[in-house]
N, C-alpha and C positions, 0 to 999 in steps of 0.2 A: 563631961561638959563639952569636951571637944567633939564628941559624937553628936550631941544635940545641935551644935552649930552647923555641922555638915548636913544634918537633916533639914534645918531651916533654909539653908542655901539651896538645897535640891528642890524644896517646896516652891521657893520664890522663882527659881529657874523654870520650873514646870509651868507656873502661873504665867510668867513672861512669855514663854513659848506658846502657851494657849492663846494669849492675847494677840501675839504676832500672827498665829494661824488664823484666828478669827478675823483680824484686820485684812490679812491677805485674801481670805475668802470673800470678805465684803467688797474688797477692791476688784476682785475677779468678777464678782456678781455685777458690780457697776459697769465694768468693761463690757461684759456679755450683754447687759441691758442696753448699754450705749450702742454696741454693735447691732443689737436687735432693732434698736430705734432707727439706726442708720439704714439697715436693710429694709425696715418697714417704710422709711421715708423714700428710699429708692424705689421700692415697689409701688408706693403711692404715686411717686413722680412718674414712673413708667405707665401706670394706669392712666394718670392724668394726660400724659403724652399720647398714649394710644387712643384715649377718648377724643383728644383734640384732633389727632390725625383722622380718626373715623368721622368726626364732625366735618373736618375740612374736606374729606373725600365725598361726603354726602353733599356738601355745598358745591364742590366741583361738578359732581354728577348732575345736580339740579341745574347748575349754570350751563353745563354742556347741553343738557336736554332743552333748556330755555333757548340757548343759542341755535340749536338744531331746528327748533320750531321757528325761530326768527329767520334762519336761512331758507327753510321751506317756504315761509311766507314771502321772503325776498325773491325767491325764484319765481313764485307765482306772479309777482308784480314785475320783476325784471329778470327774465330767463337768462341762461348762460350766454355770455357775450360771444358773438360770432367772430371768427378770424377772417379778415379781408383776404380774398383770393388774389394771387399775383396774375396779371394779365400777360399772356404770351402772344407773340406775333402769329398771324395766319401764314399758311404755306406760300402764298403769292408774295407777301411782303418780305418774308424770310429769303425767298429766292432773289428778289430784287436787290436787297441790301448786300447779299453775298456777291452778286454779280457786280455791284458797284465797288465792293472791296477788291475784287480781282482786277477791275479796270484801273483802280488807283495804284495797285501794285505794278501793273503794266506801264503806267505813266510815270512811275517813280524814277525810271532810268537806271535802276539797280541791276537789271537782269539782261544778260547778253546770250548770244548763241552758244558761247563757251560755258557760261554759268547761268542756265535758265532757272526759272522758278517752276517747281513741279509740285502739284497737290493732288493726291489720290482722293477720289470720292468727295469733291469739293462741296457738293450740295447735300451730302449726308444721306442720300437715299439710293444711290446707284454705285455700289461698291467696286464694280469692275470698269470704272471710268476714271479719267484723270484730266487735269488741265495743265498745259505748259505755256509759260509766258516768257518772252524774250524780245529784244530789239536787234535790228540789223542796220548797218550803215546805208545799204542800198535797199531798194524796194524789191520784194520777192513774193511770189505765190508759194504755197506750201503743199507738199504731199506728206501725209503721216501714215505710217504702216506699223501695225502690231504684228510682229512675226509669229506665225503659227508653228505648230509642232512639225509641220512640213509646209513647203512653199504654197501648196494649194489651199492651205488653211489660213494664209495671211489675210488680215482685214485692214483695208486702207481706204483713205478718202483724201479729197483735194479741196483746199481753200484757194479759190481762183483769184481773189482780190490781191493786187500788187500793193504791198504795205511794208513799212519799216517796223511797225509795232505788231507783234504776232500773238494772238490768243488761240492756241491750238487745242482742240478737243482730242482726247484719246479714248476710243471705244473698242471693246472686244478684247480686253485683257483676260488672261487666265487667272483663276483664283489660287491663292496660296503659292505664288511663284514669282521669281524674279523675271519679269518680262523684258524682252528685247524690243525696243521701240526705235524706229528709224524716222528721222525728219529729213526731208529733201527740200532745199531751197531751189525754186524754179524761176527761170527768167521769163520774159514775155512770150517766148516761143514754146514754153512748157518744158524746156530742157533743164536737166539737173545741173546746177552750178556747184552745189556743195551738199554733202551728207553729214548728218549729225546722229550719232548713235547714243541712245540713252537706256538706262535700266530702271524699270519701275516695278516695285514689289507690292503685292496685294495681300490682303488677309485671306485666310482659308474660307472655304464655303461653309455656310451653316450646315449642321449635321443633317437637317431635313432635306438638303439638296444633294447630298452625297449619293452617288450611283443613281441619280435621277433618270438618266438615259443610258440604255445599252443598245448597241448596234446589233441587230439580229441578222440583217442582210444588207449588203451594199454592192450592187452590181454596176451602177452607173453614177456619175457625178450628179448630185442633186440640183434641181432647178433653184432651190433656195439655199443661199450661203448660211443663213441663220433662221431657225424656226423658234418662235416664242410660244410657250404654253403657259396658261394661267387658269386660275379658278378652282373652286371646290377643294379637294384634298391637297392640291399643290399650294404650299405655304406662301411662296412668292412668285410673281411673274418672272420667268427666266427664259433665256434664249440659248440654244445649243447649236454646235456646228456639225458637220458631216461625221465627225469622229465621236460625237456624243458629249464633247466637253462643253461645259457652260461658259459662255463668253460675255454674258450680261444678265443682271437680275436686279430687281427692285426690292430693297429692304423696307420694312414698315408693316402696317396693318391694313390689309386690303379686303374688300368684299369678295364673296365667293364667286362672283361673275367676272371679276378681274379686269382684263385689259382689252381695249378696242382700238384698232388703228384708225387714223384719220388721213385724209387726202394730202395734208400738208406735211407729212412725215413726222407729225407728232402723234400722240395717242391720248385716249381717255382712260383714266384709271379710277375705278370706284373705291371711295374711301371706306375702309372697314371700321373706322372709329366713330363715324356718325351714321346713325341708323334711324329709320322710321319704323314704328310699330305697325304690323299688319296682322291678319288673322292666321298667317303661317309664320315663317321666321322673320325677324327684323331685316330690313333691306336698306342698302346704302341711301342716305339722304343727300349726300354731296359727292360730286364727281369732279376730278381735276384734269384739265388739259395740260399735258406735260411734254417734255422732250426727253431724249435718251440720256442726257446728263443728269436728269432728275429735277430740272427746273419746272416750277409750276407757273403757268401763264394766267390761268383763270380758274376759279372755283364756281361751280354751278350748284345751287340748292334746288332739290326737287321735293316738294312738300310731302307727297305720299310714297316716296321711295322709288328707286330704280331697280329693275330686275332684267336679266337676260339680254337686253339689247339697248345700246345707245349708238345711233348711226347718223351720219350726215344725210339730210334729206337730198341735197345736191352737194357736189364737192365744194367745200368752203362755206356752205350755207347753214341753215337752221338744223337743229337736231330733232330727230324722231326718237322718242324715249318710251319704253314699256314701263308702265307704272300700275298703281292699284286704285280701285274704287274705294276700298276700305268701308264698304257698306255691306258688312257681313260676307264679303268676297274679296279675293286677292288675285293679282296677276291677270287682270282683265281689261286694262285700259291702255290707250296710246295717247301720248301728248306730243305736240309740236312745240318746241321751245326756241324762242328767238336767240340766235347765237350771240348777239351784241348786248342784249339787256337781260337775258335769262327769264323773261316773262313767258307765260304760257299763252300761245296763240290759239291752239285748238286742243280739245280733249275728245276722244272717241271712246265711249264706254261700250265694249263689245256685247254687253247684256242687251243693248238695244238692237243689235244685229241678230243675235241668236235666239232671243226670247227666253221665257221662263222654263220651257221644257228641258233645256240643257243645263239650267242652273241648279243642279241636284247635289252639288258639293261646294265647299268653300273655294277650292281651287278648280273651278269647273272648266275654265278656259286654258290656263297655263300658257299664255302667249310667250313665244320664245324668239320670234323673228319678225322684223318689219323692214320694208324698203320701199322707195318711191321712184316712180318713173315720171320725169318732168314732161315728157312728150304727150302722155295721155292723162296726167294728173291722177294716176292710180297707185295704190299701194298693194303689195303682196304681204300677207300676214300669216304666220304659222300658228294655228290654234291646236297645240299639242294634245290637250286632254279631250278634244273633240275629233282627233285624228284627221284634221282638215287643214288644207292650204287654201286661203281665200283671197280673191282679187276684188278690191273695192275701189270705187271712185272717191278720192279723198275730199273732193269739193262737196259732194252731196251724200256720201256714205252709201251709195247704191251698190249692191252686190253685182259683180260681173259674172263670176263663176266660182265654184267650189270643187277642189280636187280632193276626193275622199271616197271611201267605201260607201256605195249607194245604200247599202242595207242599214247604215246608221241613221240615215235621213229619210227613210221611207215613212210616208204619212205625215211629214212635217211641212211647214211652209217653205223650208229651204230646199226641199227635194228637187224643185224645178231648176235650181242653179247647179246641181251636181253634174259634172262632166261625164259623158258616156265613154267607157273604156273600149279600146280597140286593140287587136293583136292577140295572138295565141298565148304569148308568154307575159301578158300584162300582170302587174303586181301592184296593189294599192299600198300606199305608205301608212305606217302606224306609229304614232307618238314621235313624229319626225322633228328634226331641228334644221336650222340654217337653210331656209327655203327662199331662194332668190331667182329673179329673172336674169337669164344670160342675154346680154345686149348684142350678141352676134348670132346670125342665122346659121345654126350648126347643121341643120338638115337640108339646107338649100331650098326650103319651101317658103315662099313669101307669105303664105297664108297661116303660118304657124309661128309661135314663140316657144322658147325653151325655158323650162323651169327646172332648176337643179337644186337638190336637197340631200341632206343626210337622213336616210330612212332607217331609224333605229329598229324598225320592224319588231316592235315589242308591245304587248297589250297588258296593261295593268289597271287602268282606270275604268274603262267601259267594256263590258263583255261584247265580243264581236263573234257571232256564230260562223261567219265566213272567213275568219282569220286562218291563213294557210299553215301556220306553225313552223315556218322555215327558220332554220337555226342561225342564219347569218344576219348581219346588218349591211346596208348598201349606200353607196353614193350613186344616186339615180338621176338621170336627165330625162324629163318628160317633155314630149312635144305636144303642145296644145293648139288645136284649131278653134279659135274663139268664135268664128262664124257658125261652124257646125256643132260647136259645144262638145268636141270629142278630145280624147287624150290617149296617147300611146307612149311606150317607152322607147327612147332613142338609144341610150346607153346605160349600162349598169355595172358598177364596180363593187364586187363582194368582198367583205372582210369578216373577221370574227365578230360575234354578237357584242354590240355596245348598247347596253340597256337604256341609258339616259345620257344627257349632255351631248357632246360631239358636234362636229361641223366638217366642212370640206373646204378646200381651196382649189381653184382651177387656174392654171397658168397656160393660157392659150398659145402664147408665143413659144414657150418651151414644149408644149404638148404634154403637160403633166397634170395629173389629178391627185390631190392629197386627201386621204381618208384619215380624219382626225378622230379616232375612237377614244372618247374620254372616260368611259366607264364600262369595263369589260364585265361579262356575265359572272366571272369568278372573282371580281374585284374585292369582295369582302371576305374571302376565304384566306386563312393564314398561308403565307408563303407565295401567294400569287401577285404578280405585278398587275397594276390596275388600268393602264392605258396603253394604246398602241397607235402608231402612225405608219400608214402605208403610202408609198409614192408609186403611182401607177403611170404607165405609158398610155396616153389617151387613145392613140390609134389601135394598139394591139390589146389594150386592157390588161397587160401583164404587170406583175409587181416587180418594181426595180429595187426599191430600198424599203427596209422595215426597221422602225425604231420602237423599242420597248420602254415604256415610262413607268416609273415606280409608283406614282400617285395618280389618282383620278384627276382630270382637268376639265374645265368647261369648254374652252376653245383653244385652237392653235392657229397661228398665222405666220406668214413670212415677216421677218423683221427687216424693214427698209429704212435706212438712216439717211438724213441730210446733214452732212458734217458742218456746213456753213451755218445752218439753222441753229446748231447746238452752241454756237458762240456769238450769235448776233446779240446786240445790246438789248437787254430787257427794258421795255418802257416802264416808267413809274406808274404803278397801278392807280387808276382813278377810283376803282371800287374793286377790292379783291374778291369779294363774294357777291354774286348776283343770283337772282332767281326767285322762286316762289317758296320761301321757307316758312318755318313756324314763327309766330309772334305772340307777345303777351297781350292779354286783355285786362282792362281796368276792372276792379271790383271794389265792393264796400270795405270798410275798415275791418281788418282781421288781427287777432292776437297772435303772438308767437307762442307755440305750444311748449309746455315744460318737458314733454317727451323729446328725447334726442335720438338721432340715428346712431346705432351701435355697430351696424354691419360695416366692415371695411370694403365691402363690394358696392356700397352706395356712396358716391362722392361726386363733387362738382369740379369743373375746371373752367377757366375763362380764356378763350382764344379769340383774338380780334374783337369783333363786336357780337360774339355769340357766347351764351352760357351753355355749357355742356353738362348734362346730368347722366351719370353712369350707374346702371343697375342691371337687374335681370329682366328678361322679357315680361311685360305686363305686370311688373311688380309695383310700378309707380303709376298712379292714376291722376295725379295733379302736381304741378310745380307752382309755388307761390313766391313772390318777392314782397316782403313786408318792410315797409319804410314809412315815411310820412304819408305816402299814398300806397295802395296795394294793387298788385297785378297777379294774374294767374295764366296758366296754360294747361290744357288737358290733352294728353296724347291721344291720337286716334285709335280706333280698333280696340276699345276696352271691353265691350260686351258681346258675348256670343261668338261661337264659331272658331275659337282658338284651338289649333292643333296642339295637344298636350306635349308632344315630343319636342316642341320648341319653347316650352315654358321656362327652362333654365338657361336659355341662350343669352349671351351678353347683349344688353340694350343700351345704346348711348345716343341720346337725342340732343340736337342743337336748337336753341331758341334765340332769335335775334333780340338784341338789346336796343336796336335803333329806334329812336323816337321816345325812349324811356326818359322821363324827367330826371334831372340831376338829383343825386341824393345817395344815401347809403341804404342798401336793402339786405335783409337777412333772407337766406334761401330756405324755404320750408317745402318738404315733399310729403305727399300722402302715400305711405307704404302699406300695402295690404289694408287699406281703409283707415289707417291711423296717421294723423298729421304729426310730423316729426321735424325738429329743428336740425338742419345739417351741420350747424355750428360753423357755417361758411357764409360770408357776406360779399356783396359787390359794392365797391366804392365807385359810383358813377358820377362823381362831381367833376 
């Protein structure tokens, strides 16, 4: 019985355990199912989210595409807004305001002889100059001296006016050195009352000017205390002393023909920033009349560019300028420019003188010298690529004579003007430079005049069967009998071959002739210095001094300073820039192109009343101003005849804004026949 009870208990226990197991399994199944449902829901949620994101992405893409289309449409209607250019002052105005600032400092009463005001390079273009300002209780004249490395190299000047307020120029400082400068206070009799010693420190020379001059020979004191060389491979106009040390130079960007002295102890410097397009290289469009402190008195614009020569017709008078016809030819015109207004008084196109026979190349004439004689109203002009020096009547353009190898003119209408050669040792000039009349009768013959020139004696443009093949170049003086139409050599100074450029200087008082050889035959070979200056004794024709120059140069001259001129008060400019420059012409309504300038080499600037456009030579064929009204300018010399070697040379032209109606103008340029927005504008309101 007891056994049966245990059996039933076991049975019921097994049944209970079975039900518990089944319940647990069912519960686990519910949990698993629930988890699966949760996972499924999560998966569905993720799918829904992904689908939503994909949909939103598609919507964004469509929106972006739609916006892009709208932007493109907007650009077509309203192109990229141009940024207004800042207007900077021109060089004349800048000089005037700096001069005024210095005058105010002098009038302030703050500076005395014991504590003077000193500023190096006050006008920012002449680094080896300084200005000294101070007051004295009594009136004095001033002598200022920059102490040289030895006494004979001192550079000094006198300010003769008796004053209590003193503005003293300092010229002739050494570069990269603490210079000793001495100021002497002078009484009415010119005696020194007091000496003031000052120290002025300058910056180092630009690396391009280091070892610019080496003394090769020095037998006698030079006739010139300072010689200034400039142009072509010489980066800055600079002046050096007898020891070869640079004592003055001009910083900035200057044209390859550089510096030309004037009778008033100022000089003309061709601006390298402003150029006119020609069929050869771009040429300076503006020239500045300056003094040695770096002050600019007047800027002259020359429409077709200046090359080789700008000279006073008479001392203090109008300018004679060599320029370009720009009618498929270059370097073939002479202009007379009014000194006061800058207007062109006369233009002589040498094509009318020589005729079509000689116009067989773009640079057929290559004028490099012109000068005027007021007594007979004649000019002497050097036509280098025709190997000729020509005398013409400036009033009627009539030829007086031609000094040239007769074989070059045989059978032409010009042959009757060619002078007949005399003498056993006669030598024709070839590709000459710097041909001028000497105003003194050197040979004591009243029937002759003397013509002096640098005879490069080099043939490269026109074949000459009679060329003598001599290896040197020469400074030659020719004696011309104008009645008999004959020519002979009076004197000849030989130097090493200088193929191009070059000039001479003749100091009759000191009896010296300077041979300024600007481009030696081996100039382009590595390791060779490129220029040379010989100083000859006129009487004996012997070489006294020789200077070797590192770079080629166009010309060299004596540097002659007027110390008082360098501190005289600058007048307020009535018109900073005068002359015959480029102007804009009105045209019909034009749109602003969607294409924009991407080259950083094409850009504009605004200086004074001129828009400057900078690019590469012949790259730009049209400049437009687009506003309420539209205006345009087309640079000259666009079609035919361009010498390809000048294709990539920098070109920066200036166009006057004078007379332009008030308004805002976007600047558009045509680059390689494609109109492009410069993204720069002019606010002319």
